[in-house]
C-alpha positions as CSV (number, residue, x, y, z in Angstrom):
1,M,45.9,-157.2,-12.6
2,A,46.7,-154.0,-10.5
3,P,44.0,-153.6,-7.7
4,K,41.2,-150.8,-8.0
5,T,41.3,-147.8,-6.4
6,T,38.8,-145.3,-5.3
7,K,39.4,-141.5,-5.2
8,A,37.7,-140.3,-1.5
9,G,36.4,-137.2,-1.4
10,P,37.7,-134.7,0.9
11,V,36.8,-135.3,4.1
12,V,34.6,-132.2,5.9
13,K,35.1,-131.2,9.6
14,A,32.3,-130.3,11.8
15,I,32.5,-126.8,13.0
16,P,31.7,-126.7,16.6
17,P,29.2,-124.0,17.2
18,A,30.3,-120.9,18.4
19,P,30.6,-120.0,21.8
20,T,28.2,-117.5,23.7
21,T,30.0,-114.1,23.9
22,G,28.8,-110.8,25.6
23,P,27.1,-109.1,22.8
24,T,24.7,-112.2,22.6
25,S,23.5,-112.4,26.2
26,S,23.5,-108.6,26.4
27,S,21.1,-108.7,23.7
28,N,19.1,-110.7,25.7
29,E,19.2,-108.4,28.7
30,S,17.8,-105.7,26.8
31,S,15.5,-107.1,25.1
32,T,14.2,-108.0,28.6
33,T,14.6,-104.7,29.3
34,A,12.4,-103.8,26.6
35,K,9.9,-105.8,27.7
36,A,9.8,-104.5,30.9
37,S,9.7,-100.7,30.4
38,T,6.0,-101.7,28.9
39,S,5.2,-102.3,32.4
40,L,1.5,-101.8,33.0
41,I,0.5,-99.9,35.6
42,P,-0.1,-101.3,39.0
43,L,-3.6,-102.4,38.9
44,Q,-3.4,-103.4,42.7
45,H,-2.4,-99.8,43.8
46,Y,-4.6,-98.1,41.6
47,G,-7.6,-100.1,41.5
48,A,-7.7,-99.7,45.8
49,R,-6.4,-95.9,45.1
50,V,-9.4,-94.6,42.9
51,P,-12.2,-95.6,45.6
52,L,-10.4,-94.2,48.6
53,Q,-9.7,-91.0,46.0
54,L,-13.5,-90.7,45.7
55,A,-14.3,-91.6,49.3
56,A,-12.0,-89.1,50.3
57,V,-13.7,-86.2,47.7
58,F,-16.6,-87.1,49.4
59,F,-15.4,-87.0,52.8
60,A,-14.2,-83.4,51.9
61,L,-17.4,-82.4,51.0
62,S,-18.8,-83.4,54.0
63,T,-16.4,-81.7,56.0
64,S,-17.2,-78.8,54.1
65,S,-20.8,-78.5,54.6
66,S,-22.7,-76.4,56.9
67,R,-23.3,-77.0,60.6
68,H,-26.7,-75.9,61.3
69,V,-28.5,-77.9,58.5
70,P,-31.1,-79.6,60.2
71,H,-30.7,-82.9,57.4
72,T,-29.0,-86.2,58.5
73,T,-27.9,-87.8,55.8
74,P,-24.2,-86.7,54.5
75,Q,-26.0,-86.3,50.8
76,A,-28.7,-84.4,52.0
77,K,-26.6,-82.2,54.1
78,I,-24.1,-81.6,51.2
79,L,-26.9,-80.3,48.6
80,Q,-28.6,-77.8,51.3
81,S,-25.3,-76.3,52.3
82,L,-24.7,-75.8,48.6
83,I,-28.2,-74.3,48.2
84,H,-28.0,-72.0,50.9
85,D,-24.1,-70.3,50.7
86,P,-22.8,-72.1,47.9
87,A,-19.6,-69.3,48.2
88,A,-18.9,-70.8,52.1
89,F,-19.6,-73.9,50.7
90,L,-17.6,-74.2,47.8
91,C,-14.3,-71.8,49.3
92,S,-13.8,-74.8,51.8
93,A,-15.0,-77.6,49.3
94,C,-12.0,-76.3,46.8
95,G,-9.6,-75.9,49.2
96,M,-10.3,-79.8,50.7
97,V,-10.8,-81.5,47.8
98,A,-7.5,-80.0,46.5
99,V,-5.2,-81.7,48.9
100,V,-7.0,-85.3,47.4
101,Q,-6.2,-84.2,44.3
102,I,-2.3,-83.3,45.0
103,W,-2.2,-86.6,46.8
104,F,-3.2,-88.7,43.5
105,G,-1.2,-86.1,41.5
106,V,1.9,-87.1,43.3
107,W,1.2,-91.3,43.0
108,C,0.8,-90.3,39.6
109,K,4.0,-88.5,38.7
110,G,5.8,-91.2,40.6
111,I,4.4,-93.8,38.3
112,L,5.6,-91.4,35.2
113,E,9.0,-91.1,36.9
114,Q,9.6,-95.2,37.5
115,S,8.2,-95.8,34.0
116,Q,11.3,-93.1,32.7
117,Q,14.1,-95.2,34.7
118,Q,15.8,-98.4,33.8
119,P,14.1,-101.3,35.1
120,S,15.3,-103.9,37.8
121,K,15.4,-107.8,37.6
122,D,13.4,-107.3,40.7
123,D,10.8,-104.8,38.6
124,I,10.5,-107.4,35.5
125,R,9.7,-110.0,38.1
126,Q,6.9,-107.5,39.6
127,S,6.1,-106.4,35.8
128,K,5.3,-110.2,35.2
129,T,3.1,-110.4,38.0
130,E,1.3,-107.9,37.4
131,V,0.5,-108.8,34.1
132,E,-1.1,-112.2,35.4
133,E,-2.9,-110.1,38.0
134,R,-4.6,-108.3,35.3
135,K,-6.2,-111.2,33.7
136,S,-8.4,-111.5,36.8
137,F,-10.5,-108.6,37.0
138,S,-12.7,-109.9,39.5
139,K,-10.1,-111.1,41.4
140,M,-8.7,-107.6,41.6
141,F,-12.1,-106.0,42.6
142,G,-12.4,-108.1,45.4
143,E,-9.1,-107.9,46.7
144,A,-9.5,-104.1,46.6
145,L,-12.8,-103.8,48.3
146,G,-11.8,-106.7,50.5
147,G,-8.7,-104.8,51.7
148,V,-6.2,-107.3,50.9
149,R,-2.9,-106.2,51.1
150,P,-1.6,-105.5,47.3
151,T,1.8,-107.8,46.1
152,A,4.9,-106.3,48.5
153,R,7.7,-105.2,46.0
154,P,11.2,-106.1,46.3
155,R,12.9,-103.9,48.6
156,T,15.0,-100.9,46.8
157,S,17.3,-98.4,48.0
158,L,16.3,-95.1,49.2
159,K,16.4,-92.9,46.1
160,S,13.9,-95.1,44.4
161,R,11.6,-95.2,47.3
162,T,11.1,-91.6,47.6
163,S,10.9,-90.7,44.5
164,G,7.8,-89.5,43.2
165,G,6.4,-89.2,46.9
166,L,6.0,-86.5,49.3
167,G,9.4,-85.9,49.4
168,S,10.0,-85.1,46.1
169,L,7.1,-82.6,45.9
170,G,8.7,-79.1,46.5
171,L,8.2,-76.0,45.1
172,E,9.4,-76.3,41.8
173,T,6.7,-79.3,41.0
174,L,4.1,-77.6,43.0
175,M,3.6,-74.0,42.4
176,P,3.6,-74.7,38.1
177,A,0.6,-76.5,39.0
178,M,-1.3,-74.4,41.2
179,I,-0.9,-71.4,38.7
180,T,-1.8,-73.7,35.8
181,T,-4.7,-74.9,37.6
182,L,-5.6,-70.9,38.9
183,V,-5.2,-69.6,34.8
184,L,-7.1,-72.6,33.4
185,A,-9.9,-71.9,36.4
186,L,-9.6,-67.9,34.9
187,V,-10.5,-69.5,31.3
188,I,-13.4,-71.7,32.7
189,H,-14.9,-68.8,34.3
190,V,-15.0,-66.6,30.5
191,I,-16.1,-69.9,29.0
192,A,-19.0,-69.8,31.8
193,F,-20.1,-66.1,31.0
194,T,-20.2,-66.9,27.1
195,L,-22.5,-70.1,27.9
196,G,-24.5,-67.9,30.2
197,A,-23.6,-68.0,33.4
198,P,-24.6,-64.8,35.7
199,L,-22.1,-61.9,33.9
200,I,-22.9,-59.3,37.6
201,R,-24.4,-61.4,40.2
202,S,-22.9,-64.4,41.5
203,I,-19.2,-64.1,40.7
204,P,-17.8,-65.1,43.5
205,E,-20.2,-68.4,43.1
206,T,-19.2,-68.6,39.4
207,F,-15.3,-68.7,39.9
208,L,-15.6,-70.9,42.9
209,L,-17.3,-73.6,40.7
210,S,-14.8,-72.8,38.1
211,L,-11.9,-73.6,40.4
212,L,-13.6,-76.8,41.7
213,V,-13.7,-78.0,38.1
214,S,-10.2,-76.8,37.4
215,I,-9.0,-78.7,40.1
216,L,-10.9,-81.3,39.7
217,A,-9.6,-81.8,36.2
218,F,-6.6,-80.1,35.9
219,L,-4.6,-80.4,38.9
220,P,-3.3,-83.8,38.8
221,L,-2.4,-83.9,35.0
222,A,0.0,-80.2,36.1
223,I,1.4,-82.2,38.8
224,T,2.2,-85.4,36.5
225,F,3.0,-83.6,33.1
226,G,4.2,-80.1,34.1
227,Q,3.3,-76.7,33.1
228,P,1.7,-76.6,29.6
229,H,3.4,-73.2,28.8
230,P,3.6,-72.0,25.2
231,K,7.8,-72.2,25.3
232,K,7.6,-75.8,26.9
233,P,7.6,-79.2,24.8
234,E,4.9,-80.6,27.5
235,R,2.2,-78.5,25.4
236,F,2.4,-81.0,22.8
237,L,1.0,-83.7,25.3
238,W,-1.5,-81.5,26.5
239,L,-2.6,-81.3,23.1
240,R,-2.3,-84.7,22.7
241,L,-4.3,-85.5,25.5
242,F,-7.4,-83.3,24.7
243,S,-7.2,-84.5,21.3
244,L,-8.8,-87.7,22.9
245,A,-5.5,-89.9,21.7
246,P,-3.9,-90.8,25.2
247,Q,-1.2,-93.3,24.6
248,T,-0.6,-94.6,27.8
249,H,-2.4,-96.2,30.9
250,L,-1.1,-92.8,33.0
251,E,-2.6,-90.9,30.7
252,V,-6.0,-92.9,30.6
253,A,-6.2,-92.5,34.1
254,L,-5.8,-88.5,34.0
255,L,-7.6,-87.7,30.5
256,L,-10.9,-89.7,31.6
257,P,-11.7,-88.1,35.6
258,A,-11.1,-84.9,33.5
259,L,-13.2,-85.0,30.6
260,G,-15.9,-86.5,32.8
261,A,-15.5,-83.2,35.2
262,L,-16.2,-81.3,32.7
263,A,-18.8,-82.7,31.2
264,G,-20.4,-83.1,33.9
265,A,-20.3,-79.1,35.3
266,W,-21.5,-78.5,31.6
267,L,-24.4,-80.8,31.4
268,G,-25.2,-79.7,35.3
269,A,-26.4,-76.3,33.5
270,V,-29.5,-78.2,31.8
271,P,-32.1,-78.3,34.4
272,I,-31.6,-74.6,35.6
273,P,-34.1,-72.8,32.6
274,L,-36.5,-75.3,33.5
275,D,-39.3,-73.9,34.9
276,W,-39.5,-76.6,37.8
277,D,-39.5,-74.3,40.7
278,R,-36.6,-76.4,42.7
279,A,-34.4,-74.9,45.1
280,W,-31.9,-77.4,43.7
281,Q,-31.9,-75.3,40.6
282,K,-30.4,-72.2,41.6
283,W,-27.4,-71.2,40.2
284,P,-24.7,-73.1,40.3
285,T,-25.9,-76.2,42.5
286,T,-26.4,-78.4,39.3
287,C,-23.2,-77.1,37.8
288,V,-21.5,-78.5,40.7
289,V,-23.3,-81.8,41.4
290,G,-23.0,-82.7,37.9
291,A,-19.0,-82.0,37.9
292,L,-18.6,-84.1,40.8
293,L,-20.6,-86.9,39.7
294,G,-18.5,-86.6,36.2
295,H,-15.1,-87.1,37.7
296,G,-16.4,-89.9,39.7
297,V,-17.9,-91.6,36.7
298,G,-15.3,-90.8,34.3
299,S,-12.2,-92.1,37.3
300,I,-14.6,-95.5,37.3
301,V,-14.6,-95.6,33.4
302,A,-10.6,-95.2,33.5
303,L,-10.2,-97.9,35.9
304,V,-12.7,-100.0,33.9
305,A,-10.6,-98.9,30.8
306,V,-7.1,-99.8,32.2
307,T,-7.8,-103.0,33.3
308,M,-9.0,-103.9,29.8
309,G,-5.7,-102.8,28.4
310,Y,-7.3,-100.1,26.7
311,P,-5.1,-98.2,25.0
312,T,-3.6,-101.6,23.4
313,G,0.3,-101.8,23.8
314,A,0.2,-99.0,26.2
315,K,2.9,-98.1,28.6
316,A,2.1,-97.8,32.8
317,G,3.8,-94.2,32.0
318,S,5.2,-91.5,29.4
319,T,8.2,-90.3,28.0
320,K,9.0,-86.5,28.3
321,P,8.5,-84.7,24.8
322,K,11.4,-83.9,23.4
323,S,12.2,-80.7,22.2
324,A,13.0,-79.1,19.1
């Protein structure tokens, strides 16, 4: 008998996995870069900067108060100076507060420019550190109030260190921002007339009030995002902001203090017509106090909102709108 033969099936050889090529690693780097582009606003710097900004505004008001006022407390001295000579007080206060707002606007502009640049590996590591630090709300405030030095960033080039700082603040940035602030002050002046401000008397006081509100609300915005000219694409960003639709943490940090200053100045006019016969009911004392308090409350609310991650999934800065 012939031996039985079995047919063997085709031999299937195992195909070795394809070696990792350059495009795969580059895609991983691009995904990491995309995650880094959503880097949140540096909370240790922002959390320390907001109290410092408010303290600087209070110091500016104390410096603007009259030396002949007999009150000893700074709050009473500021209020009495505003009551007795509002024009002189507001004229000095506008200049001092403008310096503080320019300082804050330059910092915000630097954050915006950094968010538009390609992040490096050091920035990615710093971003992860900031996300971890964001989880500790009380720790951040404790370090800011305790004067703990913020986490040092890795060394960068001279160009990146000076980008967005005082060195990059030139006339091409500052002059349009000042013009925008002045024009919006005139708009606020007209609105104040329509809402019942004195039409003939107290014109200097009304304009200086409008200028102070414009400096508090719009000067940092104009420095950071540019002039809302009708022929420029930045106007869409301004329209979106004041439609109460901020998309980034930086926009929240700038919008809420502006809304607080505007709302505070408007609500400050409520006690003026009441028959209480108080010296502080004189125009425009309560509106000035309301604008300053509203700006302070808005700054604190913005700090809390950014710390809690509002708006969800937002980036630190904002890209410039593309022209049509």
